[in-house]
A tleap script that builds the chain and sets N, CA, C and O, in Angstrom:
source leaprc.protein.ff14SB
mol = sequence {
  NMET GLU LYS ILE SER ILE GLU THR GLU PHE
  ILE LYS LEU ASP ALA LEU LEU LYS TYR ALA
  ALA LEU VAL SER SER GLY GLY GLU ALA LYS
  ALA ALA VAL GLN GLU GLY LEU VAL SER VAL
  ASN GLY GLN ALA CYS THR GLN ARG GLY LYS
  LYS LEU ARG PRO GLY ASP ARG VAL SER PHE
  GLY GLY LYS THR VAL GLU ILE THR GLY CVAL
}
set mol.1.N position { -16.012 10.909 15.388 }
set mol.1.CA position { -15.958 10.621 13.962 }
set mol.1.C position { -16.178 11.857 13.162 }
set mol.1.O position { -17.129 12.600 13.401 }
set mol.2.N position { -15.317 12.091 12.217 }
set mol.2.CA position { -15.347 13.282 11.381 }
set mol.2.C position { -16.329 12.961 10.171 }
set mol.2.O position { -16.396 11.841 9.666 }
set mol.3.N position { -17.030 13.974 9.784 }
set mol.3.CA position { -17.915 13.843 8.638 }
set mol.3.C position { -17.295 14.616 7.427 }
set mol.3.O position { -16.855 15.757 7.568 }
set mol.4.N position { -17.278 13.988 6.298 }
set mol.4.CA position { -16.762 14.641 5.064 }
set mol.4.C position { -17.896 14.797 4.071 }
set mol.4.O position { -18.511 13.810 3.666 }
set mol.5.N position { -18.162 15.961 3.697 }
set mol.5.CA position { -19.258 16.251 2.755 }
set mol.5.C position { -18.750 16.289 1.315 }
set mol.5.O position { -17.758 16.953 1.015 }
set mol.6.N position { -19.448 15.562 0.418 }
set mol.6.CA position { -19.100 15.549 -0.994 }
set mol.6.C position { -20.271 16.151 -1.785 }
set mol.6.O position { -21.437 16.022 -1.411 }
set mol.7.N position { -19.924 16.792 -2.856 }
set mol.7.CA position { -20.986 17.394 -3.709 }
set mol.7.C position { -21.271 16.580 -4.955 }
set mol.7.O position { -22.135 16.951 -5.750 }
set mol.8.N position { -20.559 15.474 -5.142 }
set mol.8.CA position { -20.735 14.582 -6.277 }
set mol.8.C position { -21.417 13.312 -5.880 }
set mol.8.O position { -21.647 13.094 -4.690 }
set mol.9.N position { -21.760 12.445 -6.837 }
set mol.9.CA position { -22.434 11.218 -6.548 }
set mol.9.C position { -21.545 10.280 -5.670 }
set mol.9.O position { -22.017 9.615 -4.748 }
set mol.10.N position { -20.250 10.273 -6.012 }
set mol.10.CA position { -19.304 9.394 -5.293 }
set mol.10.C position { -17.921 10.060 -5.282 }
set mol.10.O position { -17.654 11.030 -5.992 }
set mol.11.N position { -17.017 9.456 -4.395 }
set mol.11.CA position { -15.636 9.865 -4.408 }
set mol.11.C position { -14.810 8.579 -4.306 }
set mol.11.O position { -15.165 7.677 -3.548 }
set mol.12.N position { -13.726 8.491 -5.052 }
set mol.12.CA position { -12.920 7.316 -4.979 }
set mol.12.C position { -12.079 7.262 -3.705 }
set mol.12.O position { -11.646 8.285 -3.175 }
set mol.13.N position { -11.860 6.008 -3.224 }
set mol.13.CA position { -11.211 5.786 -1.928 }
set mol.13.C position { -9.881 6.542 -1.802 }
set mol.13.O position { -9.650 7.184 -0.778 }
set mol.14.N position { -8.999 6.487 -2.811 }
set mol.14.CA position { -7.691 7.157 -2.672 }
set mol.14.C position { -7.880 8.654 -2.608 }
set mol.14.O position { -7.148 9.326 -1.882 }
set mol.15.N position { -8.827 9.201 -3.335 }
set mol.15.CA position { -9.107 10.669 -3.281 }
set mol.15.C position { -9.633 11.004 -1.958 }
set mol.15.O position { -9.255 12.041 -1.414 }
set mol.16.N position { -10.514 10.183 -1.360 }
set mol.16.CA position { -11.008 10.572 -0.061 }
set mol.16.C position { -9.984 10.567 1.018 }
set mol.16.O position { -10.006 11.421 1.905 }
set mol.17.N position { -9.075 9.615 0.965 }
set mol.17.CA position { -7.973 9.581 1.962 }
set mol.17.C position { -7.145 10.870 1.937 }
set mol.17.O position { -6.719 11.377 2.975 }
set mol.18.N position { -6.930 11.383 0.719 }
set mol.18.CA position { -6.179 12.651 0.633 }
set mol.18.C position { -7.066 13.824 1.045 }
set mol.18.O position { -6.613 14.708 1.772 }
set mol.19.N position { -8.345 13.849 0.584 }
set mol.19.CA position { -9.213 14.971 0.862 }
set mol.19.C position { -9.494 15.109 2.351 }
set mol.19.O position { -9.645 16.217 2.866 }
set mol.20.N position { -9.561 13.966 3.040 }
set mol.20.CA position { -9.838 13.984 4.515 }
set mol.20.C position { -8.531 14.137 5.321 }
set mol.20.O position { -8.557 14.116 6.552 }
set mol.21.N position { -7.399 14.289 4.627 }
set mol.21.CA position { -6.061 14.453 5.254 }
set mol.21.C position { -5.680 13.213 6.125 }
set mol.21.O position { -4.947 13.334 7.106 }
set mol.22.N position { -6.190 12.053 5.744 }
set mol.22.CA position { -5.761 10.826 6.411 }
set mol.22.C position { -4.371 10.398 5.908 }
set mol.22.O position { -3.651 9.677 6.598 }
set mol.23.N position { -4.010 10.842 4.723 }
set mol.23.CA position { -2.663 10.607 4.149 }
set mol.23.C position { -2.209 11.956 3.538 }
set mol.23.O position { -2.985 12.887 3.322 }
set mol.24.N position { -0.877 11.976 3.279 }
set mol.24.CA position { -0.413 13.271 2.754 }
set mol.24.C position { -0.156 13.252 1.278 }
set mol.24.O position { 0.102 14.299 0.685 }
set mol.25.N position { -0.219 12.071 0.652 }
set mol.25.CA position { 0.028 12.003 -0.766 }
set mol.25.C position { -0.676 10.805 -1.433 }
set mol.25.O position { -1.056 9.839 -0.772 }
set mol.26.N position { -0.833 10.904 -2.742 }
set mol.26.CA position { -1.393 9.781 -3.443 }
set mol.26.C position { -0.645 8.488 -3.332 }
set mol.26.O position { -1.246 7.414 -3.324 }
set mol.27.N position { 0.672 8.578 -3.244 }
set mol.27.CA position { 1.497 7.446 -3.092 }
set mol.27.C position { 1.258 6.760 -1.757 }
set mol.27.O position { 1.250 5.532 -1.675 }
set mol.28.N position { 1.066 7.548 -0.721 }
set mol.28.CA position { 0.784 7.006 0.622 }
set mol.28.C position { -0.555 6.358 0.635 }
set mol.28.O position { -0.732 5.308 1.253 }
set mol.29.N position { -1.512 6.958 -0.034 }
set mol.29.CA position { -2.888 6.397 -0.149 }
set mol.29.C position { -2.821 5.064 -0.833 }
set mol.29.O position { -3.406 4.097 -0.344 }
set mol.30.N position { -2.110 4.968 -1.978 }
set mol.30.CA position { -1.996 3.771 -2.702 }
set mol.30.C position { -1.395 2.635 -1.878 }
set mol.30.O position { -1.900 1.513 -1.874 }
set mol.31.N position { -0.293 2.959 -1.174 }
set mol.31.CA position { 0.394 1.959 -0.341 }
set mol.31.C position { -0.522 1.444 0.796 }
set mol.31.O position { -0.577 0.241 1.054 }
set mol.32.N position { -1.214 2.339 1.449 }
set mol.32.CA position { -2.091 2.004 2.548 }
set mol.32.C position { -3.207 1.074 2.115 }
set mol.32.O position { -3.515 0.102 2.805 }
set mol.33.N position { -3.819 1.372 0.966 }
set mol.33.CA position { -4.875 0.575 0.468 }
set mol.33.C position { -4.390 -0.756 -0.005 }
set mol.33.O position { -5.033 -1.770 0.265 }
set mol.34.N position { -3.256 -0.802 -0.718 }
set mol.34.CA position { -2.718 -2.079 -1.161 }
set mol.34.C position { -2.298 -2.998 -0.068 }
set mol.34.O position { -2.343 -4.217 -0.235 }
set mol.35.N position { -1.886 -2.455 1.057 }
set mol.35.CA position { -1.458 -3.187 2.175 }
set mol.35.C position { -2.631 -3.701 3.022 }
set mol.35.O position { -2.434 -4.468 3.964 }
set mol.36.N position { -3.868 -3.264 2.672 }
set mol.36.CA position { -5.055 -3.656 3.467 }
set mol.36.C position { -5.229 -2.944 4.709 }
set mol.36.O position { -5.937 -3.442 5.584 }
set mol.37.N position { -4.626 -1.770 4.889 }
set mol.37.CA position { -4.686 -1.013 6.123 }
set mol.37.C position { -5.911 -0.093 6.254 }
set mol.37.O position { -6.138 0.504 7.307 }
set mol.38.N position { -6.710 0.015 5.153 }
set mol.38.CA position { -7.846 0.877 5.110 }
set mol.38.C position { -9.124 0.001 5.152 }
set mol.38.O position { -9.218 -0.995 4.434 }
set mol.39.N position { -10.073 0.372 5.973 }
set mol.39.CA position { -11.307 -0.370 5.985 }
set mol.39.C position { -12.491 0.522 5.526 }
set mol.39.O position { -12.530 1.713 5.833 }
set mol.40.N position { -13.428 -0.060 4.805 }
set mol.40.CA position { -14.616 0.640 4.343 }
set mol.40.C position { -15.774 -0.109 4.907 }
set mol.40.O position { -15.925 -1.302 4.643 }
set mol.41.N position { -16.622 0.567 5.698 }
set mol.41.CA position { -17.751 -0.008 6.360 }
set mol.41.C position { -17.399 -1.261 7.187 }
set mol.41.O position { -18.141 -2.243 7.221 }
set mol.42.N position { -16.227 -1.176 7.853 }
set mol.42.CA position { -15.786 -2.267 8.715 }
set mol.42.C position { -15.049 -3.388 8.089 }
set mol.42.O position { -14.636 -4.314 8.788 }
set mol.43.N position { -14.855 -3.354 6.767 }
set mol.43.CA position { -14.119 -4.471 6.074 }
set mol.43.C position { -12.915 -3.850 5.360 }
set mol.43.O position { -12.981 -2.766 4.781 }
set mol.44.N position { -11.782 -4.622 5.438 }
set mol.44.CA position { -10.545 -4.181 4.805 }
set mol.44.C position { -10.871 -4.068 3.278 }
set mol.44.O position { -11.618 -4.866 2.710 }
set mol.45.N position { -10.281 -3.063 2.684 }
set mol.45.CA position { -10.531 -2.776 1.223 }
set mol.45.C position { -9.152 -2.590 0.556 }
set mol.45.O position { -8.296 -1.842 1.027 }
set mol.46.N position { -8.997 -3.281 -0.515 }
set mol.46.CA position { -7.722 -3.158 -1.264 }
set mol.46.C position { -7.880 -2.587 -2.680 }
set mol.46.O position { -6.982 -2.677 -3.517 }
set mol.47.N position { -9.100 -1.977 -2.918 }
set mol.47.CA position { -9.406 -1.282 -4.160 }
set mol.47.C position { -9.321 0.168 -3.952 }
set mol.47.O position { -10.229 0.765 -3.373 }
set mol.48.N position { -8.211 0.800 -4.422 }
set mol.48.CA position { -8.089 2.231 -4.205 }
set mol.48.C position { -9.017 3.067 -5.032 }
set mol.48.O position { -9.221 4.239 -4.717 }
set mol.49.N position { -9.604 2.506 -6.103 }
set mol.49.CA position { -10.564 3.176 -6.947 }
set mol.49.C position { -12.000 2.922 -6.546 }
set mol.49.O position { -12.921 3.321 -7.259 }
set mol.50.N position { -12.210 2.259 -5.406 }
set mol.50.CA position { -13.575 1.929 -4.895 }
set mol.50.C position { -14.368 3.212 -4.777 }
set mol.50.O position { -13.901 4.216 -4.238 }
set mol.51.N position { -15.612 3.146 -5.310 }
set mol.51.CA position { -16.477 4.324 -5.263 }
set mol.51.C position { -17.188 4.399 -3.929 }
set mol.51.O position { -17.872 3.456 -3.529 }
set mol.52.N position { -17.031 5.506 -3.248 }
set mol.52.CA position { -17.713 5.687 -1.961 }
set mol.52.C position { -18.786 6.674 -2.077 }
set mol.52.O position { -18.630 7.695 -2.746 }
set mol.53.N position { -19.913 6.399 -1.424 }
set mol.53.CA position { -21.066 7.227 -1.507 }
set mol.53.C position { -21.502 7.704 -0.082 }
set mol.53.O position { -21.059 7.128 0.913 }
set mol.54.N position { -22.345 8.726 0.014 }
set mol.54.CA position { -22.817 9.174 1.325 }
set mol.54.C position { -23.343 7.998 2.177 }
set mol.54.O position { -24.153 7.190 1.723 }
set mol.55.N position { -22.860 7.938 3.403 }
set mol.55.CA position { -23.283 6.914 4.319 }
set mol.55.C position { -22.119 5.911 4.566 }
set mol.55.O position { -22.105 5.213 5.580 }
set mol.56.N position { -21.141 5.852 3.619 }
set mol.56.CA position { -20.024 4.999 3.805 }
set mol.56.C position { -19.073 5.556 4.853 }
set mol.56.O position { -18.925 6.768 5.015 }
set mol.57.N position { -18.430 4.622 5.563 }
set mol.57.CA position { -17.419 5.052 6.610 }
set mol.57.C position { -16.097 4.394 6.241 }
set mol.57.O position { -16.021 3.225 5.862 }
set mol.58.N position { -15.055 5.221 6.377 }
set mol.58.CA position { -13.701 4.814 6.077 }
set mol.58.C position { -12.866 4.964 7.279 }
set mol.58.O position { -12.915 6.006 7.932 }
set mol.59.N position { -12.052 3.921 7.630 }
set mol.59.CA position { -11.162 4.008 8.777 }
set mol.59.C position { -9.741 3.711 8.347 }
set mol.59.O position { -9.470 2.802 7.563 }
set mol.60.N position { -8.817 4.545 8.913 }
set mol.60.CA position { -7.405 4.369 8.652 }
set mol.60.C position { -6.623 5.098 9.706 }
set mol.60.O position { -6.961 6.234 10.038 }
set mol.61.N position { -5.601 4.499 10.240 }
set mol.61.CA position { -4.721 5.097 11.172 }
set mol.61.C position { -5.397 5.547 12.485 }
set mol.61.O position { -5.017 6.550 13.089 }
set mol.62.N position { -6.387 4.787 12.891 }
set mol.62.CA position { -7.095 5.105 14.093 }
set mol.62.C position { -8.159 6.198 13.970 }
set mol.62.O position { -8.766 6.573 14.973 }
set mol.63.N position { -8.396 6.713 12.766 }
set mol.63.CA position { -9.405 7.704 12.527 }
set mol.63.C position { -10.461 7.146 11.627 }
set mol.63.O position { -10.176 6.328 10.753 }
set mol.64.N position { -11.709 7.591 11.838 }
set mol.64.CA position { -12.845 7.151 10.997 }
set mol.64.C position { -13.517 8.384 10.494 }
set mol.64.O position { -13.716 9.344 11.238 }
set mol.65.N position { -13.883 8.367 9.184 }
set mol.65.CA position { -14.638 9.469 8.549 }
set mol.65.C position { -15.863 8.891 7.947 }
set mol.65.O position { -15.852 7.780 7.418 }
set mol.66.N position { -16.948 9.657 8.025 }
set mol.66.CA position { -18.190 9.252 7.393 }
set mol.66.C position { -18.485 10.240 6.256 }
set mol.66.O position { -18.373 11.455 6.423 }
set mol.67.N position { -18.873 9.675 5.071 }
set mol.67.CA position { -19.195 10.533 3.965 }
set mol.67.C position { -20.642 10.977 4.020 }
set mol.67.O position { -21.546 10.163 4.211 }
set mol.68.N position { -20.855 12.276 3.850 }
set mol.68.CA position { -22.201 12.801 3.830 }
set mol.68.C position { -22.407 13.513 2.488 }
set mol.68.O position { -21.455 13.938 1.833 }
set mol.69.N position { -23.669 13.626 2.109 }
set mol.69.CA position { -23.972 14.357 0.869 }
set mol.69.C position { -24.280 15.868 1.191 }
set mol.69.O position { -24.254 16.281 2.351 }
set mol.70.N position { -24.546 16.600 0.215 }
set mol.70.CA position { -24.816 18.027 0.404 }
set mol.70.C position { -26.186 18.185 0.962 }
set mol.70.O position { -26.629 19.309 1.203 }
savepdb mol mol.pdb
quit
């Protein structure tokens, strides 16, 4: 599992997908989330603006990333 460090209080789901290179564009992130292909902490999530904080885990396309703080 890859760890992604953020310096802010939270990061939105669509931004994390791009930042972690799980998708190549914002459009791809939007489509993946709307189709329910992305899970947050083990549950499918369809809110691309969902705020993620350190400790949250996001899975998509067979990869999982965990958010860590600074």
